[in-house]
RODO-2510 file (C-alpha; in nm, 4 decimals, decimal comma):
residues 233
     n   res          X          Y          Z
     1     m     1,5423    -3,5084     1,8124
     2     n     1,2317    -3,2965     1,8592
     3     k     1,0330    -3,2725     1,5329
     4     n     0,9891    -2,8989     1,5697
     5     i     1,3647    -2,8503     1,6101
     6     l     1,4268    -3,0746     1,3091
     7     k     1,1891    -2,8660     1,0962
     8     k     1,3662    -2,5492     1,2029
     9     l     1,7052    -2,6975     1,1140
    10     v     1,5770    -2,8032     0,7703
    11     i     1,4356    -2,4561     0,6995
    12     v     1,7531    -2,2883     0,8246
    13     g     1,9593    -2,5226     0,6046
    14     v     1,7502    -2,4424     0,2972
    15     v     1,7671    -2,0663     0,3603
    16     i     2,1424    -2,0728     0,4179
    17     g     2,1918    -2,2957     0,1124
    18     v     1,9984    -2,0603    -0,1160
    19     i     2,1841    -1,7564     0,0187
    20     i     2,5217    -1,9297    -0,0375
    21     i     2,4229    -2,0171    -0,3954
    22     f     2,3078    -1,6569    -0,4450
    23     k     2,6466    -1,5256    -0,3280
    24     v     2,8768    -1,7866    -0,4854
    25     f     2,7246    -1,7576    -0,8320
    26     n     2,6875    -1,3791    -0,8071
    27     l     2,3166    -1,4005    -0,8836
    28     g     2,2783    -1,0531    -0,7404
    29     d     2,4276    -0,9208    -1,0646
    30     y     2,1050    -1,0260    -1,2394
    31     l     1,9046    -0,8161    -0,9929
    32     s     2,1019    -0,4972    -1,0506
    33     l     1,9636    -0,1837    -1,2104
    34     s     2,2256    -0,1908    -1,4861
    35     y     2,1438    -0,5494    -1,5870
    36     i     1,7690    -0,4853    -1,5957
    37     k     1,8201    -0,1738    -1,8098
    38     e     2,0458    -0,3611    -2,0527
    39     s     1,8031    -0,6555    -2,0781
    40     k     1,4774    -0,4579    -2,0973
    41     q     1,4124    -0,5185    -2,4675
    42     k     1,4920    -0,8892    -2,4354
    43     f     1,2491    -0,9280    -2,1461
    44     e     0,9792    -0,7333    -2,3298
    45     l     1,0135    -0,9630    -2,6326
    46     m     0,9958    -1,2719    -2,4118
    47     y     0,6796    -1,1348    -2,2505
    48     v     0,5145    -1,0760    -2,5882
    49     e     0,5959    -1,4310    -2,7036
    50     h     0,5417    -1,6191    -2,3752
    51     r     0,3175    -1,4141    -2,1475
    52     t     0,2063    -1,6746    -1,8935
    53     p     0,5485    -1,8420    -1,8384
    54     v     0,7206    -1,5027    -1,8048
    55     i     0,4674    -1,3852    -1,5454
    56     a     0,4966    -1,7150    -1,3548
    57     v     0,8797    -1,7071    -1,3481
    58     y     0,8800    -1,3408    -1,2509
    59     i     0,6433    -1,4060    -0,9586
    60     l     0,8475    -1,7053    -0,8386
    61     i     1,1738    -1,5085    -0,8470
    62     y     1,0129    -1,2104    -0,6739
    63     i     0,8694    -1,4308    -0,3982
    64     l     1,2044    -1,6058    -0,3523
    65     v     1,3941    -1,2763    -0,3284
    66     t     1,1527    -1,1177    -0,0816
    67     s     1,0886    -1,4264     0,1325
    68     l     1,4628    -1,4720     0,1910
    69     s     1,5219    -1,0959     0,2315
    70     l     1,7715    -1,0963    -0,0562
    71     p     1,8661    -0,7634    -0,2189
    72     g     1,6812    -0,6871    -0,5400
    73     a     1,3134    -0,6300    -0,4545
    74     v     1,3204    -0,2659    -0,5698
    75     v     1,4890    -0,3554    -0,8982
    76     m     1,2386    -0,6383    -0,9504
    77     t     0,9557    -0,3908    -0,8987
    78     l     1,1036    -0,1504    -1,1543
    79     a     1,1422    -0,4418    -1,3956
    80     g     0,7757    -0,5268    -1,3411
    81     g     0,6760    -0,1791    -1,4548
    82     a     0,9122    -0,1904    -1,7529
    83     i     0,7925    -0,5310    -1,8731
    84     f     0,4252    -0,5498    -1,7761
    85     g     0,3165    -0,1854    -1,7733
    86     l     0,1553     0,0109    -1,4915
    87     w    -0,1662    -0,1744    -1,4124
    88     m    -0,0620    -0,5318    -1,4882
    89     g     0,2757    -0,4656    -1,3253
    90     t     0,1124    -0,3255    -1,0125
    91     l    -0,1194    -0,6267    -0,9859
    92     i     0,1635    -0,8787    -1,0291
    93     v     0,4111    -0,6986    -0,7997
    94     s     0,1486    -0,6365    -0,5323
    95     f     0,0611    -1,0068    -0,5168
    96     a     0,4206    -1,1331    -0,5343
    97     s     0,5596    -0,8845    -0,2812
    98     t     0,2836    -0,9557    -0,0291
    99     v     0,3234    -1,3326    -0,0571
   100     g     0,7014    -1,2994    -0,0243
   101     a     0,6705    -1,0648     0,2734
   102     t     0,4293    -1,3019     0,4484
   103     l     0,6629    -1,5966     0,3932
   104     a     0,9537    -1,3923     0,5331
   105     c     0,7411    -1,3067     0,8365
   106     f     0,6518    -1,6743     0,8825
   107     v     1,0138    -1,7916     0,8525
   108     s     1,1263    -1,5268     1,1007
   109     r     0,8533    -1,6333     1,3428
   110     f     0,9119    -2,0064     1,3026
   111     i     1,2907    -1,9929     1,3348
   112     l     1,3693    -1,6954     1,5546
   113     r     1,0690    -1,5993     1,7646
   114     d     1,1165    -1,8366     2,0583
   115     w     1,4864    -1,7539     2,0878
   116     i     1,4352    -1,3787     2,0469
   117     q     1,1473    -1,3769     2,2931
   118     s     1,3595    -1,5574     2,5522
   119     k     1,6450    -1,3082     2,5097
   120     f     1,4601    -0,9813     2,4484
   121     g     1,1052    -1,0589     2,5566
   122     d     1,0799    -0,7534     2,7819
   123     k     1,1835    -0,5180     2,5012
   124     l     0,9628    -0,6858     2,2406
   125     e     0,6677    -0,6598     2,4777
   126     t     0,6420    -0,2903     2,3920
   127     i     0,6064    -0,3774     2,0230
   128     n     0,3578    -0,6543     2,1023
   129     q     0,1510    -0,4137     2,3092
   130     g     0,1600    -0,1654     2,0233
   131     i     0,0368    -0,4334     1,7822
   132     e    -0,2415    -0,5378     2,0195
   133     r    -0,3386    -0,1771     2,0962
   134     e    -0,3215    -0,0326     1,7466
   135     g    -0,3788    -0,3544     1,5525
   136     a    -0,3607    -0,3165     1,1753
   137     f    -0,2967     0,0601     1,2020
   138     y     0,0504    -0,0025     1,3462
   139     l     0,1671    -0,2184     1,0556
   140     f    -0,0114    -0,0008     0,8007
   141     t     0,1867     0,3013     0,9197
   142     l     0,5169     0,1117     0,8912
   143     r     0,4310    -0,0057     0,5395
   144     l     0,3552     0,3422     0,4138
   145     i     0,6677     0,5131     0,5477
   146     p     0,9676     0,4417     0,3146
   147     v     1,2134     0,5088     0,6001
   148     f     1,1524     0,1569     0,7319
   149     p     1,3104    -0,1116     0,5052
   150     f     1,0704    -0,3648     0,3526
   151     w     1,2713    -0,6685     0,4673
   152     l     1,3206    -0,5376     0,8212
   153     i     0,9466    -0,4920     0,8760
   154     n     0,8880    -0,8511     0,7603
   155     l     1,1451    -0,9934     1,0033
   156     v     1,0453    -0,7777     1,3003
   157     m     0,6741    -0,8467     1,2561
   158     g     0,7565    -1,2173     1,2596
   159     l     0,8720    -1,1716     1,6182
   160     t     0,5386    -1,0239     1,7246
   161     r     0,2001    -1,1813     1,7837
   162     i     0,0297    -1,0306     1,4795
   163     p    -0,1773    -1,2960     1,2918
   164     l    -0,0339    -1,3833     0,9510
   165     k    -0,3682    -1,3221     0,7779
   166     t    -0,3739    -0,9690     0,9246
   167     f    -0,0108    -0,9200     0,8215
   168     f    -0,0990    -1,0289     0,4667
   169     w    -0,3955    -0,8022     0,3976
   170     v    -0,2513    -0,4979     0,5770
   171     s     0,0759    -0,5374     0,3840
   172     q    -0,1202    -0,5732     0,0597
   173     v    -0,3043    -0,2465     0,1180
   174     g    -0,0196    -0,0606     0,2897
   175     m     0,2379    -0,1321     0,0186
   176     l     0,0069    -0,0481    -0,2718
   177     a     0,0949     0,3229    -0,2900
   178     g     0,4692     0,2529    -0,2888
   179     t     0,4240    -0,0273    -0,5423
   180     l     0,2432     0,2106    -0,7778
   181     v     0,5252     0,4664    -0,7496
   182     y     0,8018     0,2160    -0,8264
   183     v     0,6109     0,0313    -1,1013
   184     n     0,5281     0,3635    -1,2659
   185     a     0,8960     0,4634    -1,2412
   186     g     0,9849     0,1346    -1,4098
   187     k     0,7979     0,2483    -1,7206
   188     e     1,0737     0,5099    -1,7608
   189     l     1,3522     0,2665    -1,6737
   190     a     1,6018     0,4134    -1,9210
   191     k     1,5885     0,7495    -1,7396
   192     i     1,6670     0,6048    -1,3945
   193     d     2,0328     0,6330    -1,2968
   194     s     2,0025     0,5301    -0,9313
   195     l     1,7453     0,3781    -0,6974
   196     s     1,7815     0,6646    -0,4517
   197     g     1,6515     0,9148    -0,7056
   198     i     1,3071     0,7573    -0,7354
   199     l     1,1664     0,8872    -0,4076
   200     s     1,1874     1,2644    -0,3759
   201     p     1,1832     1,4298    -0,0301
   202     g     0,8341     1,5603    -0,1020
   203     l     0,7077     1,2149    -0,1947
   204     i     0,8621     1,0615     0,1181
   205     l     0,6944     1,3301     0,3311
   206     s     0,3621     1,2516     0,1623
   207     f     0,4025     0,8842     0,2500
   208     v     0,4894     0,9715     0,6099
   209     l     0,1816     1,1911     0,6484
   210     l    -0,0365     0,9284     0,4836
   211     g     0,1077     0,6593     0,7085
   212     l     0,0477     0,8610     1,0246
   213     l    -0,3101     0,9483     0,9280
   214     p    -0,4799     0,6210     1,0392
   215     i    -0,3199     0,6129     1,3860
   216     t    -0,3681     0,9891     1,4338
   217     t    -0,7352     0,9570     1,3417
   218     k    -0,7800     0,6666     1,5796
   219     k    -0,6090     0,8555     1,8637
   220     m    -0,8312     1,1580     1,8056
   221     l    -1,1434     0,9417     1,8129
   222     v    -1,0309     0,7794     2,1382
   223     l    -0,9664     1,1209     2,2967
   224     y    -1,2999     1,2515     2,1703
   225     r    -1,4907     0,9547     2,3130
   226     a    -1,3055     0,9794     2,6443
   227     k    -1,3828     1,3516     2,6667
   228     k    -1,7460     1,2919     2,5768
   229     e    -1,7753     1,0150     2,8359
   230     k    -1,6159     1,2403     3,0982
   231     s    -1,8613     1,5213     3,0272
   232     r    -2,1554     1,2885     3,0887
   233     r    -2,0409     1,2071     3,4400
***
């Protein structure tokens, strides 16, 4: 058997195995808003007594959840704000979420890209051209607009030709504003009744405008240079 195929089968087996364990043992219950709210004081006490181990376990769980696109990333982010505070929570969540997102992108690329490209290569070419044309601006815009799910961006970007190092640093910067909002909300965890209530319409609009700013600015510069070049002729 081809070594590359064998590696893919092993990774697929591990991913499927973890997801089955997650479902069978109802581990999603531990990543629910109600559980985190009920356990807030316990987690805070554990953090005071065992800071380094708590941070390490939190990061590992966060990376596992995000890299396998399991539900719970938003709740984990809120928990980070509740346990670690705004600045430490933002630092920890920003690192963990970016590493997890990059791993999810890598897994998607390693397992699915060849098959997806062979089936939908003509349709994906538009996305690839957008990535090549707009570069980091394209991904940055997606990261800033909350309409696009975190896990979906990771998987779709894995099917493109964007370099993983570019994906990493753009995701780190692009997700920072949203991370700050959710971590800050986590500080008032007891007042949150639902995840949908965290982002107001006004805040979503602000993210959309902020996300569109880089590409809009680039387009305007391109048009300005083209017009200037035309006037010289």
